[in-house]
PAZALUM-152243 format. One line per 10 residues: number of its first residue (from 1); for each residue x, y, z of C-alpha. Coordinates in nm, 2 decimals. Example, Ala and Ser with C-alpha at 12.3 -4.5 7.8 and 13.67 -1.06 7.14 Angstrom:
1	1.23 -0.45 0.78 | 1.37 -0.11 0.71 $
//
This chain:
1	0.38 -0.46 -3.54 | 0.40 -0.59 -3.19 | 0.15 -0.50 -2.92 | 0.12 -0.51 -2.54 | -0.20 -0.62 -2.38 | -0.33 -0.27 -2.38 | -0.31 -0.29 -2.76 | -0.06 -0.01 -2.78 | 0.20 -0.12 -3.03 | 0.54 -0.05 -3.18 $
11	0.70 -0.15 -3.52 | 0.89 -0.48 -3.49 | 0.87 -0.85 -3.51 | 0.95 -1.15 -3.30 | 1.19 -1.44 -3.37 | 1.06 -1.77 -3.25 | 1.25 -2.09 -3.17 | 1.26 -2.37 -2.91 | 1.63 -2.32 -2.85 | 1.66 -2.01 -2.64 $
21	2.03 -2.02 -2.62 | 2.06 -1.98 -2.99 | 1.76 -1.75 -3.02 | 1.89 -1.49 -2.77 | 2.23 -1.45 -2.93 | 2.25 -1.08 -3.02 | 1.88 -1.01 -2.93 | 1.79 -0.68 -2.77 | 1.49 -0.80 -2.57 | 1.31 -1.12 -2.47 $
31	0.93 -1.14 -2.49 | 0.69 -1.40 -2.35 | 0.31 -1.40 -2.41 | 0.28 -1.02 -2.45 | 0.07 -0.96 -2.14 | 0.26 -0.65 -2.02 | 0.01 -0.37 -2.06 | 0.25 -0.10 -2.17 | 0.58 -0.09 -2.36 | 0.81 -0.30 -2.14 $
41	0.81 -0.59 -2.39 | 0.81 -0.37 -2.70 | 1.13 -0.31 -2.90 | 1.31 0.03 -2.88 | 1.37 0.02 -3.26 | 1.20 -0.16 -3.55 | 1.52 -0.34 -3.63 | 1.59 -0.46 -3.28 | 1.58 -0.84 -3.26 | 1.31 -0.96 -3.01 $
51	1.35 -1.32 -2.89 | 1.00 -1.47 -2.84 | 1.04 -1.73 -2.57 | 0.70 -1.91 -2.57 | 0.81 -2.21 -2.77 | 1.09 -2.28 -2.52 | 0.84 -2.43 -2.27 | 0.99 -2.76 -2.15 | 0.99 -2.87 -1.78 | 1.35 -2.98 -1.72 $
61	1.33 -3.14 -1.38 | 1.11 -3.17 -1.07 | 1.19 -3.31 -0.73 | 0.86 -3.42 -0.56 | 1.04 -3.45 -0.22 | 1.13 -3.08 -0.22 | 0.90 -2.92 -0.48 | 1.20 -2.78 -0.67 | 1.11 -2.73 -1.04 | 1.34 -2.63 -1.32 $
71	1.20 -2.52 -1.66 | 1.27 -2.32 -1.97 | 1.18 -1.95 -1.94 | 0.90 -1.98 -2.20 | 0.69 -2.22 -1.99 | 0.35 -2.06 -1.93 | 0.18 -2.05 -1.59 | -0.13 -2.20 -1.76 | 0.07 -2.51 -1.86 | 0.24 -2.53 -1.52 $
81	-0.09 -2.53 -1.34 | -0.24 -2.79 -1.57 | 0.05 -3.03 -1.50 | 0.09 -2.97 -1.13 | -0.24 -2.87 -0.97 | -0.38 -3.23 -1.02 | -0.06 -3.36 -0.85 | -0.10 -3.13 -0.55 | 0.14 -2.85 -0.63 | 0.09 -2.48 -0.71 $
91	0.34 -2.19 -0.77 | 0.40 -2.00 -0.45 | 0.30 -1.67 -0.61 | 0.07 -1.61 -0.91 | -0.04 -1.29 -1.08 | -0.39 -1.22 -1.20 | -0.35 -1.40 -1.53 | -0.22 -1.75 -1.60 | -0.12 -1.64 -1.96 | 0.24 -1.54 -1.86 $
101	0.57 -1.71 -1.88 | 0.82 -1.80 -1.61 | 1.07 -1.56 -1.76 | 0.81 -1.28 -1.76 | 0.72 -1.36 -1.40 | 1.09 -1.31 -1.31 | 1.13 -1.00 -1.51 | 0.83 -0.84 -1.35 | 0.88 -1.00 -1.01 | 0.51 -1.06 -1.01 $
111	0.30 -1.05 -0.69 | -0.04 -1.19 -0.61 | -0.32 -1.19 -0.35 | -0.08 -1.34 -0.10 | 0.20 -1.08 -0.11 | 0.15 -1.00 0.26 | 0.24 -1.36 0.34 | 0.47 -1.49 0.06 | 0.61 -1.18 -0.10 | 0.69 -1.16 -0.47 $
121	0.77 -1.45 -0.71 | 1.14 -1.38 -0.69 | 1.15 -1.47 -0.32 | 1.08 -1.83 -0.43 | 1.32 -1.85 -0.73 | 1.63 -2.06 -0.65 | 1.84 -1.99 -0.96 | 1.84 -1.85 -1.31 | 2.03 -1.94 -1.62 | 2.09 -1.63 -1.83 $
131	2.24 -1.49 -2.15 | 2.41 -1.16 -2.08 | 2.45 -0.87 -2.32 | 2.80 -0.98 -2.41 | 2.64 -1.32 -2.52 | 2.80 -1.51 -2.23 | 2.58 -1.76 -2.04 | 2.59 -1.76 -1.66 | 2.40 -1.92 -1.37 | 2.30 -1.68 -1.10 $
141	2.12 -1.72 -0.76 | 2.09 -1.55 -0.42 | 2.44 -1.68 -0.35 | 2.61 -1.68 -0.69 | 2.63 -1.35 -0.89 | 2.39 -1.22 -0.63 | 2.38 -0.87 -0.77 | 2.28 -1.00 -1.11 | 2.02 -1.22 -0.97 | 1.84 -0.96 -0.77 $
151	1.88 -0.70 -1.04 | 1.71 -0.94 -1.29 | 1.42 -1.01 -1.05 | 1.20 -0.72 -1.13 | 1.45 -0.58 -1.38 | 1.23 -0.59 -1.69 | 1.47 -0.80 -1.89 | 1.73 -0.52 -1.90 | 2.02 -0.71 -1.75 | 2.00 -1.03 -1.95 $
161	1.78 -1.29 -2.12 | 1.64 -1.55 -1.88 | 1.69 -1.89 -2.03 | 1.59 -2.12 -1.74 | 1.41 -2.07 -1.40 | 1.44 -2.28 -1.09 | 1.18 -2.23 -0.83 | 1.03 -2.39 -0.52 | 0.67 -2.50 -0.58 | 0.42 -2.52 -0.29 $
171	0.23 -2.83 -0.19 | -0.15 -2.77 -0.17 | -0.40 -2.98 0.04 | -0.66 -2.99 -0.24 | -0.73 -2.83 -0.58 | -1.01 -2.61 -0.43 | -1.02 -2.27 -0.26 | -1.23 -2.16 0.04 | -1.34 -1.80 -0.06 | -1.50 -1.54 0.16 $
181	-1.66 -1.23 0.01 | -1.76 -0.92 0.20 | -1.94 -0.61 0.07 | -1.79 -0.29 0.20 | -1.95 0.06 0.19 | -1.66 0.29 0.15 | -1.28 0.34 0.15 | -1.23 0.35 0.53 | -1.43 0.02 0.57 | -1.24 -0.14 0.28 $
191	-0.89 -0.06 0.40 | -0.99 -0.17 0.75 | -1.14 -0.50 0.61 | -0.83 -0.57 0.41 | -0.61 -0.52 0.71 | -0.83 -0.74 0.92 | -0.85 -1.02 0.65 | -0.47 -1.01 0.61 | -0.43 -1.13 0.97 | -0.65 -1.43 0.91 $
201	-0.64 -1.52 0.53 | -0.33 -1.59 0.33 | -0.49 -1.44 0.01 | -0.68 -1.12 0.00 | -0.79 -0.85 -0.26 | -1.07 -0.61 -0.31 | -1.26 -0.49 -0.61 | -1.38 -0.13 -0.58 | -1.61 0.10 -0.77 | -1.38 0.36 -0.92 $
211	-1.68 0.58 -1.02 | -1.83 0.61 -0.68 | -1.81 0.95 -0.50 | -1.90 1.11 -0.17 | -1.98 0.87 0.11 | -1.97 0.58 -0.13 | -1.61 0.65 -0.24 | -1.41 0.32 -0.24 | -1.71 0.10 -0.19 | -1.65 -0.25 -0.32 $
221	-1.62 -0.62 -0.25 | -1.34 -0.78 -0.04 | -1.24 -1.13 -0.14 | -1.02 -1.35 0.07 | -0.92 -1.71 0.03 | -0.72 -2.01 0.14 | -0.66 -2.36 0.00 | -0.94 -2.59 0.11 | -0.85 -2.88 0.34 | -0.94 -3.23 0.20 $
231	-1.25 -3.26 0.42 | -1.38 -2.92 0.30 | -1.32 -2.99 -0.07 | -1.55 -3.17 -0.32 | -1.45 -3.52 -0.40 | -1.40 -3.45 -0.77 | -1.14 -3.22 -0.91 | -1.25 -2.88 -1.06 | -1.36 -2.90 -1.43 | -1.12 -2.74 -1.68 $
241	-1.25 -2.39 -1.74 | -1.45 -2.34 -2.06 | -1.27 -2.13 -2.31 | -1.48 -1.84 -2.44 | -1.35 -1.55 -2.65 | -1.44 -1.20 -2.74 | -1.44 -1.24 -3.11 | -1.44 -0.88 -3.22 | -1.35 -0.53 -3.11 | -1.62 -0.34 -2.93 $
251	-1.70 0.00 -3.07 | -1.48 0.26 -2.88 | -1.79 0.44 -2.76 | -1.93 0.12 -2.59 | -1.72 0.16 -2.28 | -1.78 0.51 -2.15 | -1.84 0.67 -1.80 | -2.21 0.59 -1.82 | -2.17 0.22 -1.90 | -1.88 0.19 -1.66 $
261	-2.09 0.33 -1.37 | -2.38 0.10 -1.46 | -2.15 -0.20 -1.46 | -1.98 -0.10 -1.13 | -2.32 -0.05 -0.96 | -2.45 -0.38 -1.09 | -2.14 -0.57 -0.97 | -2.16 -0.41 -0.63 | -2.53 -0.48 -0.57 | -2.50 -0.83 -0.72 $
271	-2.34 -0.93 -0.39 | -2.67 -0.92 -0.20 | -2.53 -1.08 0.12 | -2.30 -0.86 0.32 | -2.08 -1.16 0.36 | -2.07 -1.51 0.22 | -1.83 -1.81 0.21 | -1.80 -2.09 -0.04 | -1.56 -2.34 -0.20 | -1.46 -2.24 -0.55 $
281	-1.22 -2.37 -0.82 | -0.88 -2.19 -0.84 | -0.92 -2.04 -1.19 | -1.21 -1.81 -1.11 | -1.05 -1.71 -0.78 | -0.70 -1.64 -0.92 | -0.78 -1.55 -1.28 | -1.13 -1.42 -1.32 | -1.06 -1.23 -1.64 | -0.90 -1.52 -1.81 $
291	-1.24 -1.69 -1.86 | -1.28 -1.46 -2.16 | -0.99 -1.48 -2.41 | -0.91 -1.15 -2.58 | -1.11 -0.95 -2.32 | -0.89 -0.65 -2.41 | -1.10 -0.61 -2.72 | -1.38 -0.47 -2.49 | -1.19 -0.14 -2.51 | -1.20 -0.13 -2.89 $
301	-0.93 -0.04 -3.13 | -0.82 0.26 -2.92 | -0.67 0.04 -2.66 | -0.62 0.10 -2.29 | -0.36 0.11 -2.02 | -0.36 0.00 -1.66 | -0.24 0.23 -1.39 | -0.10 0.05 -1.09 | 0.07 0.21 -0.79 | 0.15 0.12 -0.43 $
311	0.10 0.37 -0.15 | 0.30 0.31 0.16 | 0.13 0.22 0.48 | 0.28 0.53 0.65 | 0.09 0.75 0.41 | -0.24 0.62 0.56 | -0.58 0.59 0.42 | -0.57 0.96 0.33 | -0.34 0.89 0.04 | -0.57 0.61 -0.09 $
321	-0.87 0.84 -0.06 | -0.68 1.12 -0.25 | -0.60 0.89 -0.54 | -0.96 0.75 -0.56 | -1.11 1.11 -0.54 | -0.88 1.21 -0.83 | -0.99 0.91 -1.04 | -1.36 0.99 -0.97 | -1.30 1.35 -1.08 | -1.16 1.23 -1.41 $
331	-1.47 1.01 -1.46 | -1.25 0.74 -1.61 | -1.45 0.47 -1.79 | -1.31 0.18 -1.57 | -1.50 -0.13 -1.49 | -1.19 -0.27 -1.32 | -1.02 -0.13 -1.01 | -0.84 -0.37 -0.77 | -0.69 -0.30 -0.44 | -0.44 -0.53 -0.25 $
341	-0.26 -0.53 0.08 | 0.11 -0.55 0.02 | 0.37 -0.68 0.27 | 0.74 -0.57 0.31 | 0.95 -0.47 0.01 | 1.15 -0.76 -0.15 | 1.51 -0.78 -0.25 | 1.47 -0.73 -0.62 | 1.65 -0.40 -0.71 | 1.35 -0.26 -0.89 $
351	1.07 -0.49 -0.75 | 0.74 -0.31 -0.73 | 0.56 -0.38 -0.40 | 0.63 -0.21 -0.07 | 0.44 -0.24 0.25 | 0.11 -0.06 0.19 | -0.19 -0.05 -0.04 | -0.17 -0.13 -0.41 | -0.44 0.01 -0.65 | -0.47 -0.10 -1.01 $
361	-0.72 0.06 -1.25 | -0.79 0.02 -1.62 | -0.80 0.35 -1.82 | -0.94 0.35 -2.17 | -0.71 0.54 -2.41 | -0.81 0.91 -2.46 | -0.65 1.24 -2.54 | -0.64 1.29 -2.16 | -0.46 0.97 -2.06 | -0.11 1.12 -2.02 $
371	-0.25 1.41 -1.82 | -0.45 1.16 -1.59 | -0.14 0.95 -1.53 | 0.07 1.26 -1.45 | -0.19 1.38 -1.20 | -0.21 1.04 -1.03 | 0.17 1.02 -1.02 | 0.18 1.35 -0.84 | -0.02 1.19 -0.56 | 0.20 0.88 -0.56 $
381	0.52 1.09 -0.54 | 0.39 1.29 -0.25 | 0.30 0.97 -0.07 | 0.65 0.82 -0.14 | 0.49 0.54 -0.34 | 0.58 0.40 -0.69 | 0.42 0.26 -1.01 | 0.45 -0.09 -1.15 | 0.67 -0.10 -1.46 | 0.49 -0.40 -1.60 $
391	0.17 -0.20 -1.64 | 0.32 0.14 -1.71 | 0.31 0.32 -2.05 | 0.28 0.69 -1.97 | 0.49 0.78 -1.67 | 0.74 1.05 -1.74 | 1.11 0.98 -1.67 | 1.13 1.26 -1.41 | 0.83 1.12 -1.23 | 0.98 0.77 -1.21 $
401	1.31 0.92 -1.09 | 1.12 1.10 -0.81 | 0.95 0.77 -0.71 | 1.25 0.54 -0.72 | 1.54 0.59 -0.48 | 1.69 0.25 -0.60 | 1.73 0.37 -0.96 | 2.10 0.46 -0.93 | 2.17 0.11 -0.79 | 2.00 -0.04 -1.10 $
411	2.19 0.19 -1.34 | 2.51 0.07 -1.17 | 2.42 -0.29 -1.25 | 2.35 -0.20 -1.61 | 2.69 -0.03 -1.63 | 2.85 -0.35 -1.50 | 2.66 -0.60 -1.71 | 2.56 -0.40 -2.02 | 2.76 -0.08 -2.04 | 2.67 -0.04 -2.42 $
421	2.30 -0.08 -2.34 | 2.26 -0.36 -2.60 | 1.95 -0.48 -2.40 | 1.67 -0.22 -2.43 | 1.30 -0.17 -2.47 | 1.06 0.10 -2.57 | 1.01 0.15 -2.20 | 1.38 0.18 -2.12 | 1.41 0.45 -2.39 | 1.12 0.64 -2.23 $
431	1.22 0.61 -1.87 | 1.59 0.55 -1.86 | 1.72 0.75 -2.16 | 1.84 0.45 -2.37 | 1.91 0.52 -2.74 | 1.60 0.49 -2.96 $
//
């Protein structure tokens, strides 16, 4: 049985090897560290071969004069950071966890706190080496097999297996972050504060209380950051983060609307100062949840999903308010709700972000989960927004079709590079009609 990070599984097994070129021969799907929340990295059928990339983790080359790195697709962001942060380099875009592979970052075209400045990860990828569905191996880039390159960036592994990734790393002035936090009292104030911070800070995000209602709807904490200059940073490098783990599953009743409201209120009021500024290590700033390994066990054996959508700027704060009001009505037991300011849409054929506001919220599994997702999707469709495939598990095919005007272009790419649909996942069966 294979599982996504939401602990929702499917029958199947992984094949592991350091040689990706041999491993991916005839495989239906590649899989990295299994951090997709839903079913995008789960096999469509029990007998589909899944190529696990995580042992193929070598750095192949690095040019310190340009920052150009080439590595195997199974290299983890955690390993990359451990090697390069002490040397003054950092990936241009990072998601909210470091336990992902470069291949997974390409397939999801991940975005981070700096999307309004740097766009998605794919904007910084220079080239990909890939195995296609016919088992040929090709090199693609923005100037060579351009359609394949941009279809693969954000294409959820459905156009080919990523074998190697070449990207441009960014030089950083120090291994420390200047972080500012600001407590905001409601959704209007939060959206305004995000827009204001985006004009000044290269990295922004907000945590909000998904259980708050009325005048407190959307209350939360805005966090903004930038790399510290040498004269602002401590003389010593940050300590390696201590590894703690959640050793067992919580009882399923432990996280409920009452405990979630208590946690959210405590987190909000823990920020006693309306605004503060400090210098912090990069790990707690970029990857706050990674400090506890296996934190997904907090939801118990029932598992959970994360719903993430983006609402276009043109839809205004009213669309954000409508989504948060619906979440509050459902009384979802969520201690995690994150809002980000997104910049312009990237070139990836199915890349997620568009200019507007992204909202991500954890939803504990329940008999109502599908109904909740459908109700939230109705708001997103009306606002002309979309959901993030890397997080999605319950969106219906007709809803995704209504959200995604680029879908026909992606299907045309699949017809060109994989007409027999040899590459597939449980998600592609659910959303795209692939054979189960």
